[in-house]
ZAPALUM-719598 format. One record per residue: residue in one letter; x, y negated, z of N, C-alpha, C, O in turn. Coordinates in steps of 0.05 Angstrom, whole numbers, plus 5000, padded with zeros to 4 digits. Each point is the difference from the previous one (the first is absolute). Example, Ala and Ser with C-alpha at 12.3 -4.5 7.8 and 13.67 -1.06 7.14 Angstrom:
<atoms>
A526451145156498249765000501849765000502150005013;S497249794973501649765001498549785014501049785004;
</atoms>
This chain:
<atoms>
M104784346823500650064972497850174988499050195012;R500149744964497850134987500950284990502150024986;V496450185020500750284993498950064972497649934994;D504050194989499150084973498150245003500850205011;L496749774980498050205004499250134973497750084996;D504149934986499650134974501850244997502449985005;A496550254988501650244998498850204981497649984993;D503950224999498950224984497950165016497950064991;Y502950005034498350165018499749865026501949905012;I495750094998499449915027499250235017498150154993;V503249895029499350215020498949875024501349835012;V496350244996498749885024500250195023498750205001;G503049725019500450165023502750145001500750154982;A500949785038502850115002500150225021501950005016;G496250184984499950225019501450254990501949984985;S497250255025501350254993500250044970502150074990;A495649904996500050044971501149764985501650024982;G497549745027500649764985503049934999501049924980;A500350125043502949945001501550204982501849924985;A497550345016501250204983499649934970501850024984;L495749915010499349944972501649764989501250024979;A498849765037501349764990503050044997501249914980;A500050235039502950054999500750184976501949944985;R496550275010500550174977499649864974501650034981;L496349815016499649854975502349814995500849974977;S500349915044502149804996502750124993501949864994;E498250415007502550134991500449964970502250034990;D495749914996500149934971500549704997498249855005;P504250074988500649714999498449844979499949765001;S498850394981498449864980497249925010498549864987;L500850245037497349945012500349815023501950015016;S496249804986499949835024497750085017497850074990;V502649935037498150105019499649805022501949895011;L495650054995499249825021498650165021497850114995;L503349915029498850155022498849805021501549845011;L495950174993498649825018499250155025498750204999;E502149695024499450125026498749795018501149785004;A496650295007498549815017501549945026499849785011;G501650425000501449975025502749864997500849924978;E500550055045502649865000502350214999499450245001;P503049674995502350185000500250175025499149915022;D502050324976500150205022502449945019502050155000;K497949635015502249915016500050105029502150015013;A495650054998499850075028501550255007500050194984;M501449815038501650235009498250255002500950224994;E496749745016498150235004499450154974499250235000;L501149634977499550134974502150204994499650184983;H502749815030502350164992500750215022501550194994;V497649765031500550195022497750215000497749925005;P502850334989497950194996497950025022497649984994;A503250055031498050045021498449765007498150025016;A502549754972498749755007497649944982498849795002;F500450404981498049934979497349905011498849824989;S500350305034497449925010499949715011497949885003;K504550015002500149725009499349814978499549765005;L500550344970499349834978497049984996499049834985;F499550355028497150004996498749745010500949895021;R497250014965498649755006501749764998499349785008;G503150254980501849774997500049894972498250064984;S503749775010500049854974500850184977499549934977;Y501650315029500850184978497850214995500550204986;D497249765025497850194999497549864988499449785008;W499350354973497449904990497950005022498049864997;N502450315023498349985024497050054994498349845005;Y501250404983497350074992498750175022501350135017;D496049864983498450175017497750104984499049874982;T500150385024497750114986497549895012500049865021;V497850194966497449955012499650215022501350205000;P496849755019499550205021499350284988498650024981;Q502650185031499750284990498050155018500750065023;P496950004968498050135016500950265013499150075022;N502650084964500850265010502549995018500950215009;L500049554996502349965018499149815022501549815007;E496250245004498949845022499749714993500249825017;G499350124957499549734991502549825000499749764999;R502750365003502449855001500849894972499550134980;T501749635020501549914976502850125003501150025022;I500150054956502750125000502049814987499549894978;F502650065036502249824990501550134977500950235002;W499349634976501550094976502349814995499649814985;P502850245025502349844993500950064972500050234991;R500749564994501250034973502249804997499749775009;G502550314979502349824999499649764982499050034977;K501749745033499849754985502749865000500449805014;T501450324971502849914998501350154978498850184989;L503749765005501450164980500350285011500850055023;G498550154960499950285008497350085008499450245002;G498749585002497350065007499850195024501449965020;S497050244978499650195022502550185005500250125021;S501649894959502550155005501749855020501950115011;S497549644994501449845021498650015027501149915020;L496650224981498450015025499550285009499250055023;N501250154960499150275006501950165018502149895009;A497250364996501650175017502150164985501250185011;M499349744964502350104984499950304995502150124994;M495650015008499950294996500150064970498349904984;W503650265008500350074972498850284996501450205004;V496149814989498550254997498750004972498049864996;R503150304986499149994972497150094997498649884984;G500650325031497450134995500550264985502350074993;F495550075001500250274988499849984970498749814989;A502650374997499850014971497150014990499349884980;A499050265035497250024993498649735000498149964985;D502849865032498749735000500449864973498149884990;Y504350144999500649864975498850154976499349884980;D500650385022498750164979497149944999498750014979;E500149925044497249915000499749734986498149964986;W503849865019500049754985500150054970498749874984;A503050335008500350064971497450094988499449954976;Q498950195039497450094990498349764994498350014982;T502049775033498449764996501349804981498649874985;A504150115016501349784986502150104980501549834990;G498750435005501850094980502650115011500849955023;D500650204960502450155009502349825009501750105014;A498349654978502249835008500049955031502049915011;W495850165002499849965029500250275015499350015024;S501550204963500450265013502550005017501749824998;W498550385020502350025017502650034983502049885005;E497850294975502450044983500949744986502449964998;S495749884994500749754987501149795019501749844993;L497250165032500849795019502550085016501349825011;L499350434991502350095016502649854993501549935018;P499150034956502549854993499949725012502149895007;F495649994994499849725012500550015030501449835010;F497550375004500650035028503050035004501249875018;R500050304966502950055003501649754994502149955013;A497049894968501449754994499949805022501749835004;V496150185011499649815023501750095024501049835014;E499350424990501250115024503150014998501150034979;R500149955044502950055002500450235019501549985020;T497350244975500350235017499650254983498949984978;Q502150245031499650254985497150085000498649985020;D500650124957497250104998499850275015501550184994;P496649845025499950255016499050244984500250225010;V498649734967498950234985502250164986500050255003;D501849614983502050154985502949935009501950104989;D498349725031502649935012501949894980502450035002;T496549834978501849864981499949715005497949895009;Q504249974986500149715006498349854980500450024976;G497849815034498449834983501749784989502249945010;A496849934969501449774989500249785020498349955016;D504049914983500349775018497949794993499649934977;G499149975044498049794997500449805021501750035018;P496749754982500449785018498850065028500849875019;Q497450314983498650045026501650185018500850224992;S499649705032501450175020498050175014498249905013;V502250364986498350195014502050185016501650144988;E498149865038502050135017498750175021497649985006;H504050205006499250135025500249785022501549814998;Q496950235023500149815022502750005012501450215003;R499549555004502749965010500350095029502150115008;D495949845009500250065028497350065012499049855017;P499750374975497450065011500150075030502050085010;R495749885003499850085028500250305003499050154982;P502149955040500150295004497350135001499750244995;H498349605012497250105002499150124973498350184999;T502849714979499050084974500850294994498550164989;A503949925018500950284997498450185017499350224992;V500049695033498350165017497250044988498850215001;F500249574988497450024987500050214978498150154998;L504049864986500150194978500250295011499050184987;R502349865036500050265013497250075010499150234998;A499449575012497350055009498250074976498250175003;V502249714975498550064975500450294993498150144994;A504449955006500550284993498850195021498950214993;E501249725032498750165021497050024996498850215006;A500049584984497150004995499350154974497650034994;G504450064991499450174977500049854974499150114979;F501949645020500149854975502950014989501950025015;P498349984958502750024988501549745001498849784998;V503850245007501849774998501650034975501450214996;T498649594986501250024974501749764994500149815016;A501350194962501349764990497849794992497750084994;P503049675006498049804992499649984970501750094984;N496049805008499449934972500150244981500949974977;L498250265032499750224982497649964981498049875008;A502250234968497849974981497550155009497849934993;S502650295021497950175011501050145025502550025003;G495750085013500950145024501349835021501450115018;Q498149634981501149825020498950055028497550015003;G504250035017499150035027500749755016499349784992;F502050265031500849785018502949934995501750184996;S499049575006502749914995500649755016498249855008;Q504450104996500849745009499749814976500650084977;T498549685028499349814979502549894985501949925013;M498050094961501949854983499149715000497649955001;V504349864999499249725003501249834978502250054990;S496449735005501049804981501849815015499249785008;Q503250304997501949855015502850014987500650174983;H501149655025502850004992501749945025499949785011;R501650424997501749975024498549905024500949835015;G496750284989498549945024498349764999498549935019;G501549924959498349774996497950054979500450174983;R497449685018497950044980501149944972501649824996;A497550344985500649964972497449954985498950194988;S500049575013497649934986500649984970502350024991;T495649944993500549964971501349734995501249964979;A498549855039501549754998503050065002501649894986;D499150285034502850075003501150174977502149954989;A496350255003500950204981499949914971501550104984;Y496649735010499649924972500649704995501549944981;L497449885035500249724993502849895006501049844985;R500250245037502649885007502150084979501649834992;P498550434999501950064979499549854974501849974984;A495749945012499349874975500149705001499549864980;R501250035043499649715004501949834983499549764996;G502650364993501849844983499149984971501349874984;R496650275009499150004972498549744994498149935013;K502849944966498749754993497250044988498449815000;N501050434991497450054988497850085020497850064992;L502949955034498150065022499749765018502049925013;R495649984989499449785019498050105020497950114993;V502849865033498350095022499049755014501749845010;V495750124991498949765013498350095023498150154997;T502749775027498550065024498149775007500249784989;G498050275030498049805007498249934976499149784997;A500450434986498549964975497550175001500150244995;H497649635012497550155003498549984974499149794992;V500550444994498750014974496949985005498950155016;R499849684969497249955003498350174981497950105007;K503149934968498550154980501750044975502049864996;V497350334989501350054974498549824979497649985001;T503949914981498849844979500050164974501750174995;F496349764988499750154975499749814976498949785003;G501950314974499649864975499050204979499450235007;P500349684969499050184979501850244995502449985004;S496450244988501550244993501849944976499249874981;T503250245020501849984978499950244981500849994977;G498050235034499950244984502650144996500350174983;S501749755034502750124997501250045028498749945020;G503750164980501350055026501449775012501150035022;T499049744965501449765011498149775000497950004987;V502949795028498349765002501849765004502150025014;G497249764974501649765005499249875026497950055011;A503849784999499449865025497749814995499749904978;G498850045043497849814998498450005025500650165019;S497549674983498449975024497650194998500350245006;G497549664986497750184998498550025026501149975021;T496350084977498350035023498450264997500050124978;V498749965043498550254999497749974981498449815002;G501350374979497949994981498250235001500250175018;A497949854964498250224999501550264994502049994986;G497050235024501550254998498550224987497849954989;S503350285012498850244988499550215021500149945024;G499250304967499350215018502450145012502249914999;T497250335014502150145015501450214984501950125009;G497249934967501350224984502649914987500949785005;G500250394979502449934985502550075015499950095023;S502349874963502650075011501349795017502050045013;G496849724987501349785013501649834981501449815009;S498550254966501649854980498249924977498750174988;G501149585006498549904977497050025005498450034981;T500749965044497150045006498749755012497750025009;G503749764993498849775013502049775002502050004985;P497549805032501849785003502750095010500350215012;R501749624984502750075008500949845024499649765001;A501850375018501149865023502349834991501850094986;T498049655021502149814991501749915024502149884996;G497150185028501549925023498350015025498150155002;V502749695018498549995025500149715010501849854995;Y496150085020500049765016501250075027499250195013;V502749654996501550065024500449755017500749794989;D498950235037500449785019502950015010500850205012;I500749594983502849985010500349725012499649804987;D501250195038500349755015497549834998500149764998;G497650385005497549855001499049904973497949864999;I503450214979499249924974499350244983501550205000;T496249804986499250224982501349954973499649794987;R501950415004501449984975499350254982499050205010;H501549774965499450224981502750134992501649884986;A498850375022502350154991499150164976497950135000;T503749864979499350124974501750244994502450005004;A496450214984501450244993499850044969497950004989;R504550034999500050044971499150284993498850044979;H501850155038499350284993497750105018497850054990;E502749995036497950125017500249895028502049895009;V495750145005499849955029499650285014498450154991;I503149905030499750255014499449945029501549865014;L496250254995499249955028501150235017499650244994;A501849685028501250205018499649915029501850025016;G495749894989499449905027499150215020499649945023;G500050314968499250215018497050054999498549874985;A500650335030497350104998497949815011497650054996;I503249735017498149805010500149764981498049914990;N504449975007500349754986499650024970499049814988;T501750425000499650034971497150004992499249854982;P499150325030497149984993498849725006498349914986;Q502649975036499049735006500749814978498349854991;L504250164999500849814979498650064974499349824985;L500350445008498550064976497249895001499049884981;M499750155042497349905003499949694998498249894988;L503749985025500249714998500449914971499349774993;S501950404991500649944972497750094981500349964976;G497650145035497750074984499950294991498450074982;I503250105030500150294993499150165024501450025020;G496250084979498950155022497050054996499049964978;P499650135043497150054998498549744994500149815015;A498550194963498749754990498249885021500049755004;E498350415009498149905019501549875024499249795010;H502950334999501649895022501349744992500049815016;L501150174960501249764991498049774998500549775007;A497150304983497849804997499249895028499449775002;E500750405018499349905027501849775009499249835015;H503350174975501949805007500549794978501949845002;G496450174977500349804979502450024983501049804989;I500150445009502450054984499250104972498750214998;P502149654980499350094973501250284995502350065007;V496150114980500950284995501750014975499149924979;V503350185024501750064977499650294992499750064976;V500450125043499550294996498350105023500649975023;D497150154969498450145020501350275007499750194985;A501749825037501550245008499150095028501149925020;P496750244981498850075026501950135019499649985025;E502550164966501850145018502349845011501550105017;V498849654975502049835012499249945029497849905005;G503950175014499449975028498650245012499650015025;A499650194959498750245010502150215005502449964996;N496850285013501750235002502249975021502150134999;L497549695020502049955021500450245018498150115011;Q504449984991500750235017502249915019501849844992;D498250265032502149945019500450235019498250165004;H504249875007500650205019499349905028501249815010;L496950325003499249945028501650185018500250244996;V501049645025501650165020498849965027499249795008;A500850435007499150005028502250135017500850234994;G500149635026502350105015499450085029498349885013;L503150324996500050085028502749915012502150054987;A497949835036502549895012500350095028499249875019;P502250364985500650095027502349855012501749884985;N498550115041502349885014502550164994499950234993;A502449635009502650134994501849975024499649825017;K502450354984501950005023502049774999501149935020;G499449964957501949784998501650014975500050204985;G501549585009501749994977498649954974501350024979;T496249895022498549954975500649714991501649865012;L497150064966500449734989498949795018500249764993;Y498650315029499149815020502349825008499649775008;G502850334991502449855008501449864976502349915004;A496450074973501449904976500849715002501849914986;E496849935031500649725001502049925021500549765005;K500750435008502149945019502449884986500750084977;P500749725035502349874987502150194990501249964979;A499250265035502150194991499350134974501750064984;Q495749975010499250124975500549804977500750084978;L498849665027500649804979502949994994500849984977;V500950035044502950004996500850254984501749974981;K497250265025500750244986499249984971501550104982;Y496249795013499149974972501949814984500850064978;L499849715034501549804986502950084996501249934980;T499950235038502850074998500550274986502150044987;Q496050145016500450274989497850094980500350204987;R497549645011497750094985499050275010499450184984;K500549855042499050255012498249925023499749765007;G499150445006498349955023497049994992499250064978;M499249875042497150014997499049824978497950064988;L503449715007498949814981500350104971498849884982;T502750335013500150124973497650174995499650094977;S498849975043497850194997497849884983499449765001;N499550414982497649914984497550065016497849964989;V502450125036497850075019498850274993499950175017;A499049864959498850264992502250194991500550024976;E500950105043502450154994499750284989501950114989;A495750005012499450264989497250024991498249845009;Y501350354973497350034989499750284989502050144997;G495649944997499650264987497150034991498349845006;F501350374978497450034987498750275009501450205002;V496049795003498650245008497450024984498949804991;R500250445006497550064987498150095022500450215012;T497549644992498250075022497850204992499850074976;S498750025043497950194994497749894983498450154989;V501449585009497949884984500949934972498449904984;A504150165009501049924974498550134977499449874980;E500050395023498750144978497249884995499149974977;G499549975045497349884997500149734988498049914988;R504249955014500449744988500950014971500349804987;G500150455004500950034972502949964995500949954978;E500850065044502949974996501150244985499450235007;P502149734972501250224985501750185017501149915020;E499050344973501650205016502849905004501449914982;G499550125043502849945007500649715005502349935006;L495849894992500549725004498849905027497950105008;P503549725005499149915027497749794998499749874979;D498950105043498049795002500749805022498749805003;I503450285013500849835023503049985000501550194995;E499549575012502849965007500149945029498449865011;I503650255002500549945029502649845002502050074987;I497949725028502249815002500949995029498450015019;F504249954985501149995027501749755003501549924983;A498149945040501649775007500950035029498450075017;P504249884989501050015027499349745015501849885013;V495750044986499049765014497050014998498950114981;P499649785039497149994997499249774982500049775008;Y499250304967499249804981497049955004498350154990;V501049645024497349955008499249724992501749834994;G495750115008499049734994500649914972500449764996;E499750424985500649934972502749874996500549864981;G501350195038502649874999500149715008502049864996;L495750045014499849725006500549935030500049775007;V500550435009500549965029502750105007501150184986;P500249715035502650105008499850305008497950095010;T504250054986500150285008499550025030501549895016;P496450264993499249985028501650185019500149945024;A501250274966501350195018501850194984499950004975;E501650165040501450224987497950204991498650125016;G501349934958498050184989500750104972502049914989;L496450265001500350124973497449984985497949975012;T502350044962497650014983500050244982502050054986;V495950105014499550214980497349944988498050025013;G502049914961497649914987499250174976501750124988;A495849885006498950144977499149794979498749815007;I502050254968499349824978498250144980500750224991;L497149665003498150114980501249944972499949774992;L501050434994501549964976498249944975500749834984;R497150315014498449984976497149945007498350175000;P501249585008497349925008497950044978500549934977;V497350185030497750024982498749724998499049924978;S501049945044498749735001501549814981502450024996;R496149804993501149794982499049735009497749965007;G504249844993499449735008500249814977499950084977;S500449665030500049804979501449745009500349955024;I500749904956501049735004498149824985499450044976;R499649755037498249814987500849725008501449965019;L497849854965500649725005498249895022497650075002;A503549765015498449865020498949744987497949915007;S503649984974499249764985501749984976501750174994;A497949614990501649954977502649855006501549934983;D498950025043502449865009502350205002499950195015;P502349774969502250195001501450025027501450195006;L498249615011501350005026498350155021501050055022;D496550024972498450155019500850294999500550114978;K499750025045500750285001497750174988497749945004;P503050274982497950174989498650165022500950025022;V496950104970498450175019501050294996499750114978;I501450005043501150274999498350195016499549975024;D499450234962498450205013501050284992499250104979;P502550025037501050274993497950225004500450234992;A497449715022497850195004501150265013499350224991;Y502349755029501250235013497950205010498049925012;L502550344983498350225011497149974992498250085015;S501249814962497249944992498850214982497649974992;D503950245001498850204982497650145014500250055023;E497750004962497550105011500350275014498650055020;E503250124969500350275011501750005025500150205014;G501249584993501749995023502650154997501350075020;M499549984955502550164995502549855010501850135011;D498349614985502349855009500450025030502250045010;A495749925005500250015029500750295009501550035019;A497450174967500750275008502950074995501350135017;A499849774961502850054994501849865020502050115010;L497449634996501749855018499950125029502050015014;T495650094994499850135026501750255000501450055020;A498550114959501650244998503049935001501650155012;G499149634976502849915001500949925028502250065008;L496149815007500649935027500250245018501750015019;L496850204976500250245015502650154994501250135017;A499849844958502750104993502149855016502050115009;C497749634994501849845016500050105029502150025013;E495650054997499850115027501650265003501250045021;R498750124959501650255000502949955004501450145014;I499649664971502849935002500749895028502050075012;I496349754998500549885026499950215022501449965020;A497150254976499750215021502350205000500050185018;T502049804965502150204999502049965023500249785011;A501350434995502049985020502349814992501149865016;A499550144958502149824990499349715005501649845008;F495950094986499149725003500149925030500349765006;D499350435012500149945029502749895008500249865020;E501950194964502749905006500149694999501749885013;I496550004972500149714996497649855010500149755002;R497750395005497749865009499849995031501250175013;A497449644997499549985029497050025004498549974981;P500650085044497150035005498549744992501049785003;G496650264988498249784994500249904971501650104984;W496849705011499749904972500249695000498849875017;V502650034963499849714994497449954985498649805005;Q500750384977497549984985499250294992501650154990;P495849925013497849835010500149965030501250155015;D497449644993499849955028498850245015498150124991;D503149945032499050215017499950274985498150155003;G503949894980499950234982499950275014499050194990;D502249835035500050255014497250095008499650245004;S498549584998497350085007498350094977497750085003;L503549924973498650064975500950274989502350085005;T495950064981500850244985501549924975499749774991;P501850414996501249934974498049894980500649814985;E497150315014497949914981499149715007499549844982;E500250105043499249735008502249804995499549784991;R503050305014502349824993500049944970500549774992;A499050444992500049964971497849814991500549824984;E497150225027497849834992500549705008499549824985;L501550145039500549735010502249874984499949774992;S502350385002502249894985499149924972500949804990;M497550374998499049944972498249764999500449834983;R497850155036498049784998501049745012499449784989;R502250235032500749755015502849904994500549765001;Y501450424992502749914997501250034972502349914996;S496350204986501150054973500449734985498849805007;H503050214974500649754985501250094973500450244995;T500149564988501250064974502950105003501449925018;L499550244963502850074997501249824978502350054991;Y496249755000501149794982500450104972501949934986;H496250245004500350124973497649954982499050194989;P500049565009497749964982500850054971502249934991;A495950184994500650074972497450034984497850025012;G502549974961497850094983498049794991498150074986;T502349685020497949804995500049894972498249854993;V503750224990500049934972501150254985502149994987;R496550235016501150264992500650014970498649874984;M503450295010500650054972498750264991499550185017;G499949844958498850244990499649994970500149794987;M499550455001499450014971497149944994499449934977;D498950085043497149944995499649704999501449845012;A496650084973499549724994499149855025500349765001;A498850385020499149865025502449925017499749825017;A502650304979502449935016500849724992500349944977;P500249885043500749724994502749984985500549814985;V501350395019502649994989500550264984499250225009;D502049764968500650244983502650135009501349905018;P499450334971502450145009502649854996502050075013;E498049724971502449834997499849755017501549814996;L496650205023499749795021498849744988500249795013;R498750224963498849764988497149975010498550205001;V500849565005497349945009498150014976500449874980;R497550305023498250034977498349754996499249865019;G500450084955498349784993501449744994498849814990;V503850185016501749774994502750094989500650235001;E500949584989502750054991502049875019499449815014;G503050304986502249865013499950005030501349845013;L497250344999499750015029500250295010498650174990;R503249885029500350275012500049985030500149785012;V499650455000500250035029502050215007500150214988;A501649735031502150195009500349995030501749855010;D496850305004500250025029498250235010498950154983;A500749885043498550235011497049994992498650205003;S500549574987497149994993499450184976497750084996;V504349994987499450174977499950295006499250164983;M501649925041499950295007497150104999498349905014;P501250304970497250114999499250125026497749975009;T504250175005499550115026502449955017502350004990;V497349965036502249965018501550265004498750215002;I503949784999501650255001500050115028499449875020;R501450394981500550135026502849935009501850174999;G498649595010502649905007499849715007498049915012;H504049934981500149725006500349844974501350094981;T497449685018499749864974502349834992500149914977;N501950045040502249834992501650124978500649864980;A500250395022501750124979498550004973501249914981;P496350195017498749994974499549724990499949964976;S499749855042499649724991502549894986499849874979;I502550195032502549924987500350144973500849874980;V498550385019500250154975498049894979500749994977;I497049925032498149874981501349754988499649954977;G501849905040501549764989502150094980500349864979;E501150355027502050104981498750094974501149944978;V496750215024498650094975499049764984500350004976;A498649805037499049764986502349874985499649914977;A502750075035502349884986500850164976500649894979;S499350375024500650184977498149964978500750004976;L496749985030497949964980500549734985499749994976;L500949805039500249744988502649984983500149854981;R501950295027502649994985500050214978501950014984;G496050155014499750184977501750265003499950174983;
</atoms>
């Protein structure tokens, strides 16, 4: 049956932001919304069982990306899983609900205006959550997203938090606006099962006639027609035409987005938007699609024979990601190593309890290292997050759990290094070139901070409390007992580190004319085109990107609905 591809709004990407945006827009029955998702429906059981998320890596629900070789990580390529299904990466991630610090969003406000401050965004966070706000203990507005305490954490997690306190770090409530210490992780779950944005937003909206969700729809490029000089546009085809510069507000400054070319069932079709096209493909796919559509660095586009619509040098630049390096001591038993036993599956299916409800990263906390001041970190803010898992998370999650073990890892929160997303070719089906440029800053500040973070992990592992759950020896690094703490840190950072799955910043928003997107998420130099996903973040937050990505989708819907 032929799918109707004409709508008021086209949203490209049904991930954390896109699903929230499309569902919120469709609450207005006068608007029609077409949501295009390259992946298939989220039917696999592993998408819904929390502890099974790494089994989805390299599979059909994963974009299956890899970086270019990283010189500062022993020349390794780093695996970057990204969700390719309804819910996007919210269907693949570790479900950690970590807002970040108020200062992170106030920094956005300095770049992109007061609408992006903590005070302005807090109501959106509360609307998304179904839990009490830990700052003022008042109930947030009911929203579609389930955010819960863990249903059945491993006993090791409580011991870890006692070890943290013994090591001199504060244990606090989660998601504080400031002063956040260590906490048991709040999770995006409902009754022990994953609550992706497909679960929380799209399923409640599926009965609306004005929302059409098309899966298996790979968007090739945005199409453009003549500027209308107004806020609306009629349906039509149109092709990419000559464009204008990077300045302006994003309205009335160039050609207008009329829709997208999209492959469905092997046929390229033109989906048309009467009002606007919103890209929500994430920090990798959105800059790729913009460049394929002629919006990006002119010289780079010319290399691939792509006509320039807007010369936007910062599209694909400013890539930031959280690098994590983990230490994995042996454990005495009872860890998630036993999660695949038949009894655990029965317990999950009958009670929604047991090891399979675990999000794996069951606790986390923030520390300010001795190198923070030299890196220019503002007073009172952390530069490292420490994460705990009651299992040895090794081999980038791509190998079976090797033994009873634990993971205590350090995460570089605010990298000085900046990477990029670039096209490999003009073929929309070719994977983009991903270079996060990990630990590449000339002063070596990133490596110094991550090393200091790993030494803080060593302090926790060395406590008497932690001895209650660890066994002699190491799962990782190899032969760890023969190394000093400094040597273990260096080896873990260079040989075993990997992404924490938080790419951001590649189509940053800002009030300055060089920012590809303005504070209302409009792409500069054209009309009728916006971006709503982690790519617009000017800086990556001191936290996890899923929560703010959903909020960006909520904000985008609010902007479009006026």
